C-alpha positions in Angstrom: 0.0 0.2 0.0 3.0 2.2 0.4 4.0 2.5 -3.2 2.4 5.9 -3.6 4.7 7.3 -1.0 7.8 5.6 -2.9 6.8 7.6 -6.0 7.6 10.8 -4.0 10.6 9.3 -1.9 13.0 12.4 -0.8 10.2 15.0 -1.1 9.0 17.1 1.6 4.7 17.2 1.2 1.7 17.7 3.5 -0.4 15.2 4.6 -3.8 14.5 6.3 -4.1 11.7 8.5 -6.6 10.4 11.5 -5.4 9.5 15.2 -6.2 6.1 15.6 -4.4 5.3 19.3 -1.4 6.0 21.5 0.7 3.1 22.5 4.2 2.9 24.0 7.5 0.6 23.1 10.5 0.2 24.8 13.7 2.2 23.7 17.5 1.0 23.1 17.8 1.9 27.4 14.5 0.1 28.3 12.7 3.0 29.1 8.9 3.3 27.3 8.5 5.8 24.5 5.3 6.8 23.7 3.7 6.2 20.2 0.8 7.2 18.0 -0.9 5.7 15.3 -2.0 7.1 12.5 -4.6 5.9 9.8 -5.9 7.1 6.7 -3.0 8.9 5.6 -3.7 11.3 2.5 -1.5 13.6 0.3 -3.4 16.9 1.2 -3.4 18.1 -2.6 -5.1 15.3 -4.4 -6.6 13.3 -1.4 -5.0 10.2 -2.8 -4.4 7.6 -0.2 -0.6 7.7 0.7 -0.8 4.8 3.1 -3.5 3.0 5.2 -1.8 3.7 8.6 1.7 4.8 10.1 3.7 4.5 13.5 5.5 7.4 14.7 7.2 8.3 18.0 5.2 11.0 19.8 7.0 14.3 20.0 6.3 17.7 20.8 5.0 17.9 17.3 2.1 15.5 18.5 1.1 17.4 21.8 -2.6 18.6 21.9 -4.0 15.4 19.3 -6.2 12.8 21.1 -7.8 9.8 19.0 -9.9 10.8 16.7 -8.3 14.2 15.6 -8.3 14.8 11.9 -5.1 16.9 11.1 -2.8 18.3 8.3 1.0 18.3 8.9 4.1 18.3 6.4 6.8 15.1 6.3 9.5 14.1 4.6 9.1 10.7 2.6 11.9 8.3 3.3 12.7 4.6 2.5 13.8 1.8 5.2 15.0 -1.5 4.9 12.2 -3.7 6.4 13.0 -7.1 7.8 16.0 -9.0 9.6 19.7 -8.2 8.4 23.1 -9.2 9.2 24.0 -11.5 12.3 20.3 -11.7 13.5 19.1 -12.5 9.9 21.7 -15.7 9.5 20.7 -16.8 13.2 16.8 -16.8 12.6 17.6 -18.2 9.1 16.1 -15.3 7.3 18.2 -13.5 5.1 15.6 -11.3 2.9 14.5 -7.7 3.8 12.5 -5.4 1.4 12.4 -1.4 1.0 9.5 0.3 2.4 8.4 3.6 2.9 7.6 5.7 5.6 7.4 9.7 6.8 9.8 11.5 8.9 10.2 14.8 10.8 6.5 15.9 11.1 6.2 19.4 11.6 3.6 22.4 11.0 0.7 20.4 12.6 -3.0 21.9 12.2 -6.2 20.1 14.0 -8.8 20.1 11.1 -11.3 18.4 12.8 -12.0 18.8 16.6 -14.9 17.2 17.5 -13.5 14.3 19.7 -12.0 16.9 22.0 -15.1 19.4 22.3 -17.3 16.8 23.1 -16.0 14.4 25.3 -17.4 11.1 25.6 -19.6 9.4 28.4 -19.4 6.0 30.0 -21.9 4.2 31.9 -20.4 6.0 34.8 -20.6 9.4 33.7 -17.1 10.5 33.7 -15.8 12.7 30.8 -13.0 11.7 28.4 -13.4 7.9 29.9 -13.6 6.6 26.2 -10.0 7.2 25.6 -7.6 4.2 26.4 -4.4 6.1 26.8 -3.3 9.6 28.3 0.2 10.8 27.3 2.6 10.4 30.5 2.9 13.2 32.7 6.5 13.8 32.4 6.0 14.3 28.7 3.3 17.1 29.4 5.6 18.5 32.0 8.7 18.5 29.7 6.6 20.4 27.0 4.4 22.5 29.2 5.9 25.8 27.6 5.5 24.7 24.1 2.9 26.3 21.9 1.6 26.1 18.4 
């Protein structure tokens, strides 16, 4: 599905996407990094589907985004080697890898649809915002407290 990104490899372009969910992964030091899953990533000028989903590490660029937000952003298309390589590939008996494409260095985030944020969900207990599955850690909020767009 990322063939459309391959056609514009190396270019910086504007995209739209929808925040699917937040998650986490362990970094090289074993500490958790907050991640963000984007779905329905499209080229803003044509509306053509760039890819069905992308994972990003959450940084200052993503502060203020919540699940369900549709937003626009600039990013550079780049290629990477997908699969196992080197000693690990030999150990596993897998020697093939492929070239895939992703977006990097997202900037100029502009929230287009704030319905989710302006009308919090109510669960059976009547608490606001209870429908959200993940909230960014307090350390990230404090680290970027002075950040403004």
